[in-house]
C-alpha positions as CSV (number, residue, x, y, z in Angstrom):
1,M,-131.5,-81.7,133.9
2,T,-131.1,-85.1,135.4
3,Q,-129.1,-88.2,134.5
4,E,-130.3,-91.7,134.9
5,I,-127.3,-93.5,136.4
6,I,-126.7,-96.8,138.2
7,V,-123.9,-97.2,140.8
8,G,-122.3,-100.4,142.0
9,L,-120.4,-100.4,145.3
10,D,-118.0,-103.3,145.7
11,I,-116.9,-103.3,149.4
12,G,-114.2,-105.8,149.5
13,T,-111.7,-106.9,152.1
14,T,-108.7,-105.1,150.5
15,K,-110.4,-102.3,148.5
16,V,-113.7,-100.4,147.9
17,C,-114.6,-99.9,144.3
18,A,-117.4,-97.6,143.0
19,V,-118.5,-98.0,139.4
20,V,-120.9,-95.6,137.7
21,G,-123.0,-96.7,134.8
22,E,-125.3,-94.7,132.5
23,V,-128.0,-96.2,130.4
24,R,-127.9,-95.0,126.8
25,D,-130.3,-96.6,124.2
26,H,-130.6,-99.7,126.4
27,Q,-126.8,-100.0,126.5
28,V,-125.0,-99.6,129.8
29,D,-121.9,-97.4,129.5
30,I,-119.4,-97.2,132.4
31,V,-118.7,-93.4,132.9
32,G,-116.9,-93.4,136.2
33,V,-114.7,-95.6,138.4
34,G,-113.2,-95.0,141.9
35,T,-111.2,-97.2,144.2
36,A,-109.7,-96.9,147.7
37,P,-108.0,-99.3,150.0
38,T,-110.1,-100.5,153.0
39,Q,-107.2,-99.9,155.4
40,G,-108.3,-102.8,157.7
41,G,-112.0,-101.8,157.6
42,L,-113.1,-105.3,156.6
43,R,-111.9,-108.8,157.4
44,K,-113.0,-111.7,155.2
45,G,-115.7,-109.6,153.6
46,V,-117.2,-108.4,157.0
47,V,-117.0,-104.9,158.4
48,V,-114.7,-104.8,161.5
49,N,-114.0,-101.1,161.6
50,I,-116.8,-98.6,160.8
51,E,-114.6,-95.5,160.6
52,N,-112.1,-96.9,158.2
53,T,-114.8,-98.4,156.0
54,V,-116.7,-95.1,155.8
55,R,-113.5,-93.2,154.8
56,S,-112.8,-95.8,152.1
57,I,-116.3,-95.6,150.7
58,R,-116.2,-91.8,150.6
59,R,-112.9,-91.8,148.8
60,A,-114.0,-94.3,146.2
61,V,-117.3,-92.6,145.6
62,E,-115.8,-89.1,145.3
63,E,-113.3,-90.3,142.8
64,A,-116.1,-91.9,140.7
65,E,-118.2,-88.8,141.0
66,I,-115.4,-86.6,139.7
67,M,-114.8,-89.0,136.7
68,A,-118.5,-89.3,135.9
69,N,-119.3,-85.6,136.7
70,C,-122.4,-86.6,138.7
71,A,-123.6,-86.8,142.3
72,I,-124.2,-90.2,143.7
73,G,-127.2,-90.8,146.0
74,S,-127.8,-94.5,146.2
75,V,-125.8,-97.6,145.4
76,Y,-126.3,-101.3,144.7
77,T,-124.0,-103.0,147.2
78,G,-122.1,-106.3,146.9
79,V,-122.2,-108.8,149.8
80,A,-119.7,-111.5,150.5
81,G,-118.2,-113.3,153.5
82,A,-118.4,-116.6,155.3
83,H,-121.9,-115.6,156.7
84,I,-123.4,-116.0,153.2
85,Q,-125.4,-119.2,152.8
86,G,-127.2,-120.8,149.8
87,H,-130.2,-123.2,149.9
88,N,-132.1,-125.0,147.2
89,S,-135.8,-125.5,147.8
90,Q,-138.9,-126.8,145.9
91,G,-142.6,-125.8,146.2
92,V,-145.8,-127.2,144.8
93,I,-149.4,-126.0,144.5
94,V,-152.6,-127.0,142.7
95,I,-153.5,-124.8,139.7
96,K,-157.0,-123.5,140.5
97,D,-158.5,-122.7,137.1
98,R,-156.2,-125.1,135.1
99,E,-154.2,-122.1,133.8
100,V,-151.2,-120.6,135.5
101,T,-151.6,-117.0,136.5
102,P,-149.0,-114.5,137.8
103,A,-150.6,-114.8,141.3
104,E,-150.1,-118.5,141.3
105,V,-146.4,-118.1,140.3
106,D,-146.0,-115.8,143.3
107,R,-147.8,-118.4,145.5
108,V,-145.7,-121.4,144.4
109,I,-142.5,-119.4,144.9
110,E,-143.7,-118.4,148.4
111,S,-144.4,-122.1,149.2
112,A,-140.9,-123.0,148.2
113,R,-139.5,-120.2,150.4
114,L,-141.5,-121.5,153.4
115,M,-139.8,-124.9,153.0
116,V,-136.6,-123.3,154.2
117,S,-136.4,-122.3,157.9
118,I,-134.7,-118.9,158.0
119,P,-133.5,-117.9,161.6
120,S,-134.3,-114.5,162.9
121,D,-130.7,-113.4,162.7
122,R,-130.6,-114.0,158.9
123,E,-132.1,-112.2,156.0
124,V,-133.0,-113.4,152.5
125,I,-131.2,-111.3,149.9
126,H,-132.1,-113.4,146.8
127,T,-134.9,-115.8,145.8
128,L,-133.8,-117.0,142.4
129,V,-136.1,-119.2,140.3
130,Q,-134.3,-122.1,138.6
131,D,-137.2,-123.6,136.7
132,F,-140.9,-124.5,136.9
133,I,-142.5,-127.9,136.5
134,I,-146.1,-128.4,135.3
135,D,-147.6,-131.8,135.6
136,G,-144.2,-133.4,135.5
137,Q,-142.8,-131.3,132.6
138,D,-139.7,-129.6,133.8
139,G,-137.4,-126.9,132.3
140,I,-140.2,-124.3,132.1
141,K,-138.9,-120.7,132.6
142,D,-142.2,-118.8,132.2
143,P,-145.3,-120.8,133.2
144,V,-147.9,-118.0,132.9
145,G,-150.7,-119.0,130.6
146,I,-149.8,-122.7,130.4
147,H,-152.6,-125.2,131.2
148,G,-152.1,-127.8,133.9
149,M,-153.2,-129.1,137.3
150,R,-150.0,-129.1,139.3
151,L,-147.4,-126.3,139.4
152,E,-144.0,-126.8,141.0
153,V,-140.9,-124.6,141.2
154,R,-137.2,-125.0,142.1
155,I,-135.5,-122.0,143.7
156,H,-132.2,-121.0,145.1
157,I,-132.3,-118.9,148.3
158,V,-129.3,-116.8,149.4
159,T,-129.3,-115.5,152.9
160,A,-126.9,-113.3,154.9
161,A,-126.4,-112.4,158.5
162,V,-128.6,-109.5,159.5
163,N,-125.8,-107.9,161.6
164,A,-123.4,-108.0,158.7
165,L,-126.0,-106.3,156.4
166,N,-126.8,-103.6,159.1
167,N,-123.1,-102.8,159.4
168,I,-122.8,-102.3,155.7
169,I,-125.9,-100.1,155.7
170,K,-124.5,-98.0,158.5
171,C,-121.2,-97.5,156.7
172,V,-123.0,-96.5,153.4
173,N,-125.3,-94.1,155.3
174,R,-122.5,-92.5,157.2
175,A,-120.8,-91.9,153.9
176,G,-123.8,-89.9,152.8
177,L,-125.4,-92.6,150.6
178,E,-128.2,-95.0,150.6
179,V,-128.4,-98.7,149.7
180,S,-130.7,-98.7,146.6
181,E,-134.3,-100.0,146.7
182,G,-134.9,-98.7,150.3
183,G,-132.0,-100.7,151.7
184,K,-132.8,-103.9,149.7
185,G,-130.2,-103.3,147.0
186,F,-127.8,-106.0,148.2
187,V,-126.4,-108.4,145.6
188,L,-124.3,-111.5,146.1
189,Q,-120.9,-110.6,144.8
190,S,-120.4,-113.7,142.7
191,L,-123.9,-113.3,141.2
192,A,-123.0,-109.7,140.3
193,A,-119.7,-110.8,138.8
194,S,-121.5,-113.4,136.6
195,E,-123.5,-110.6,135.0
196,A,-120.3,-109.0,133.7
197,I,-118.1,-112.0,132.7
198,L,-120.2,-115.1,131.9
199,S,-121.8,-115.7,128.6
200,E,-125.3,-117.1,128.2
201,E,-123.9,-120.2,126.6
202,E,-121.7,-120.9,129.7
203,K,-124.6,-120.3,132.1
204,A,-126.8,-122.6,130.1
205,L,-124.3,-125.5,129.8
206,G,-123.0,-125.2,133.3
207,V,-120.0,-123.2,134.6
208,A,-118.2,-122.7,137.9
209,L,-117.4,-119.0,138.6
210,I,-114.5,-118.7,141.1
211,D,-113.9,-115.2,142.6
212,F,-110.5,-115.0,144.1
213,G,-110.8,-112.0,146.5
214,G,-108.6,-110.6,149.2
215,G,-110.3,-112.2,152.2
216,T,-112.4,-115.0,150.7
217,T,-112.7,-117.2,147.6
218,D,-116.3,-117.4,146.4
219,L,-117.8,-120.2,144.3
220,A,-121.0,-119.9,142.2
221,I,-122.2,-122.7,139.9
222,F,-124.6,-121.9,137.1
223,S,-126.5,-124.4,135.0
224,G,-129.6,-124.0,132.9
225,N,-129.2,-120.2,133.1
226,S,-129.7,-120.3,136.9
227,L,-127.6,-120.2,140.0
228,R,-127.6,-123.7,141.4
229,Y,-125.0,-123.6,144.1
230,N,-122.9,-121.0,146.0
231,S,-120.3,-121.2,148.8
232,V,-117.6,-119.2,150.4
233,I,-114.1,-120.3,151.4
234,P,-112.6,-118.0,154.0
235,V,-109.2,-117.9,152.4
236,G,-108.0,-115.3,150.0
237,G,-105.2,-113.1,148.7
238,N,-104.4,-111.8,152.2
239,N,-103.6,-115.3,153.4
240,L,-101.2,-115.6,150.5
241,T,-99.5,-112.3,151.5
242,N,-99.2,-113.6,155.1
243,D,-97.7,-116.9,153.8
244,I,-95.1,-114.9,151.8
245,A,-94.3,-112.7,154.8
246,V,-93.7,-115.8,157.1
247,G,-91.9,-117.9,154.5
248,L,-89.5,-115.2,153.3
249,Q,-89.2,-113.5,156.7
250,T,-90.3,-110.0,155.6
251,S,-93.0,-107.5,156.5
252,L,-96.6,-107.7,155.2
253,N,-96.1,-104.6,153.1
254,N,-93.0,-106.1,151.5
255,A,-94.8,-109.4,151.0
256,E,-97.7,-107.7,149.2
257,F,-95.3,-105.9,146.9
258,L,-93.4,-109.2,146.2
259,K,-96.7,-111.0,145.5
260,K,-97.9,-108.4,143.0
261,E,-94.5,-107.9,141.3
262,F,-93.0,-111.4,141.2
263,G,-95.7,-113.8,142.5
264,C,-96.6,-116.7,140.2
265,C,-97.5,-120.3,140.2
266,L,-94.7,-122.8,139.5
267,N,-96.1,-123.6,136.1
268,A,-95.4,-120.1,135.0
269,L,-91.7,-120.5,135.5
270,A,-89.3,-122.3,133.2
271,E,-87.7,-125.5,134.6
272,N,-84.3,-123.9,134.6
273,D,-85.3,-120.5,135.9
274,E,-82.6,-119.1,138.0
275,T,-84.1,-115.7,138.6
276,T,-83.5,-114.2,142.0
277,I,-85.4,-111.5,143.8
278,E,-84.4,-109.1,146.5
279,I,-86.1,-109.4,149.9
280,P,-85.9,-106.2,152.0
281,G,-84.4,-106.7,155.4
282,L,-86.4,-106.1,158.7
283,G,-85.3,-103.8,161.4
284,G,-82.3,-102.4,159.5
285,R,-81.0,-105.7,158.4
286,Q,-79.4,-106.0,155.0
287,P,-81.6,-107.1,152.0
288,R,-81.0,-110.6,150.7
289,E,-81.4,-112.5,147.4
290,V,-83.6,-115.6,147.1
291,P,-84.6,-117.7,144.1
292,R,-87.9,-116.6,142.6
293,K,-88.8,-120.3,142.7
294,D,-89.0,-120.1,146.5
295,L,-91.7,-117.4,146.2
296,A,-93.5,-119.5,143.5
297,N,-93.5,-122.5,145.8
298,I,-95.2,-120.5,148.6
299,V,-97.8,-119.2,146.1
300,D,-98.4,-122.6,144.6
301,M,-98.9,-124.4,148.0
302,R,-101.5,-121.9,149.2
303,L,-103.4,-121.9,145.9
304,K,-103.4,-125.7,145.7
305,E,-105.0,-125.8,149.2
306,V,-107.7,-123.4,148.1
307,L,-108.3,-125.4,144.9
308,D,-108.6,-128.6,146.8
309,L,-111.4,-127.0,149.0
310,L,-113.1,-125.8,145.8
311,K,-112.9,-129.3,144.3
312,K,-114.7,-130.7,147.3
313,D,-117.3,-127.9,147.1
314,I,-118.0,-128.6,143.4
315,H,-118.3,-132.3,144.2
316,R,-120.7,-131.4,147.0
317,A,-122.9,-129.5,144.6
318,G,-123.7,-132.9,142.9
319,A,-124.9,-134.0,139.5
320,G,-127.7,-131.4,139.6
321,S,-125.0,-128.7,139.1
322,P,-122.9,-129.8,136.1
323,V,-120.0,-127.6,135.0
324,L,-119.7,-128.8,131.4
325,A,-118.5,-125.4,130.2
326,G,-115.6,-125.4,132.7
327,A,-114.5,-122.7,135.1
328,V,-114.1,-118.9,134.9
329,I,-111.8,-117.2,137.5
330,T,-112.0,-113.5,138.4
331,G,-111.2,-111.1,141.2
332,G,-108.0,-109.2,142.1
333,S,-106.1,-112.3,143.1
334,A,-107.0,-114.1,139.9
335,M,-104.2,-112.2,138.1
336,V,-101.5,-114.4,139.5
337,P,-99.5,-115.7,136.5
338,G,-100.2,-119.4,136.0
339,L,-103.4,-119.6,138.1
340,A,-105.7,-120.4,135.2
341,N,-103.5,-123.4,134.2
342,L,-103.3,-124.5,137.9
343,V,-107.1,-124.4,138.2
344,D,-107.4,-126.4,134.9
345,E,-105.0,-129.1,136.2
346,T,-106.4,-129.3,139.7
347,L,-110.2,-129.2,139.0
348,L,-109.9,-130.9,135.6
349,L,-111.9,-128.1,134.0
350,P,-111.1,-125.9,131.0
351,T,-110.5,-122.5,132.6
352,R,-110.3,-118.9,131.4
353,L,-109.8,-115.5,133.1
354,G,-113.0,-113.5,133.3
355,Y,-112.9,-109.8,132.2
356,P,-115.9,-107.4,132.2
357,E,-116.9,-107.3,128.5
358,V,-120.7,-106.6,128.1
359,V,-120.6,-102.8,128.7
360,G,-119.5,-99.7,126.8
361,G,-117.8,-96.5,128.0
362,L,-114.5,-96.8,129.8
363,T,-113.8,-100.3,128.6
364,D,-110.1,-99.8,128.8
365,V,-110.2,-98.8,132.4
366,I,-112.4,-101.7,133.6
367,H,-110.7,-104.4,131.5
368,N,-109.5,-106.1,134.7
369,P,-110.9,-109.0,136.7
370,A,-110.7,-106.8,139.8
371,Y,-113.6,-104.7,138.4
372,A,-115.9,-107.7,137.6
373,T,-118.1,-107.3,140.7
374,G,-118.4,-103.5,140.4
375,V,-119.4,-103.7,136.8
376,G,-121.7,-106.6,137.5
377,L,-123.5,-104.6,140.3
378,V,-124.3,-101.9,137.7
379,L,-125.6,-104.5,135.3
380,H,-127.7,-106.3,138.0
381,G,-129.1,-103.0,139.1
382,H,-130.1,-102.1,135.5
383,Y,-131.9,-105.5,135.2
384,R,-133.7,-104.9,138.5
385,R,-134.8,-101.5,137.5
386,Q,-136.2,-102.8,134.2
387,T,-138.2,-105.5,136.0
388,N,-139.2,-103.2,138.9
389,P,-139.4,-99.5,137.8
390,R,-140.3,-98.5,141.4
391,G,-136.7,-99.4,142.3
392,R,-135.6,-96.3,140.5
393,S,-134.4,-93.2,142.3
394,S,-133.5,-89.8,140.9
395,R,-129.9,-88.9,140.0
396,G,-128.7,-85.4,139.3
397,L,-125.7,-83.6,137.9
398,R,-123.0,-82.5,140.3
399,G,-124.5,-80.1,142.9
400,G,-127.9,-81.8,143.0
401,K,-129.4,-82.7,146.4
402,S,-129.2,-86.5,145.9
403,G,-125.6,-87.0,146.7
404,L,-123.3,-84.1,147.5
405,W,-125.4,-82.1,150.0
406,P,-126.1,-85.1,152.3
407,R,-122.4,-85.9,152.4
408,I,-121.4,-82.3,153.3
409,K,-124.1,-82.2,156.0
410,N,-123.0,-85.6,157.3
411,W,-119.4,-84.5,157.5
412,F,-120.3,-81.3,159.3
413,Q,-122.3,-83.1,161.9
414,E,-119.4,-85.5,162.6
415,V,-116.9,-82.6,162.9
416,V,-119.2,-80.6,165.2
């Protein structure tokens, strides 16, 4: 007996998250989740230590397998980092028989792709259609069968560094897994997160999705139900931890604890707040008390810097990428108290916190912005399998050949 499952693998700077989804009556149910710290395996979304990354992937996947009671063979993998680039392009062809055919749709998309020069050290991971134009009439989503003479298309191309992708593939393979669709199952992390947390109304009207991760902050702007702009700011939660360590003269481990337990924006504190927090001493020194406002000041300054960069990026996207529906923030670092209000005040956009909400199953477990990308990878994989059944691969119950045996064999070869 086999199970049809879809697995998303979110390889982030601070943690690896594996999410297992099962399709039941056209509904995706989350049946397993596993997480593991990366232990320095990645820096700003890019693999810098193969061994640590492989260990983290194995731990997260094994935890998810136990919870879901299945063997995992292939995964849809999220991609992020400063090496990610987005390009808008436009192509045009003449409609041969005055009626648009699927072949002509493929041809006009290819003409738009050729308008963008892709260096040999980069690979296209997404070619996303924004809309079609026939004889000057824009806003067409499906042109097949429509009569006309001139067919145009607007697309958004997302590229990644080949070496960064190859390192991810290497880590996934050494963990006994495969990247889905023959190594082509890479998904831009912010695009994946949008599947889990954005509504169709928001994507149609125009929305800015901001993913506050550990190593980077990712921006994706949607309008007209299409991705219009994406960028990566190489500043994330780890920079905030480092600021706290320097500002309060404590270790990085203590700073991370303080950030999670007491960190907040200034707007989350009352004006007369006199709360103090204990800062552990270094090298045997005595702990000391500092006002919580000192910590909030450090958090506030770093987040305002990131938001100023985001504001410039949103302005750079231009009038073609309106954000009339506001902003949605997600990611592990988005949980800082007061951040949504700070985004609202700085970007002048109504802002909400994004939780994965369009799936069934373990909804209580995944009701956290940190799982948005993992859940979104499952949903994106489900969509791709529906549109391309050849992208499917077999999945089995625990003990099947697809996931467990390759991992045992891989481990044995490494030990020997």
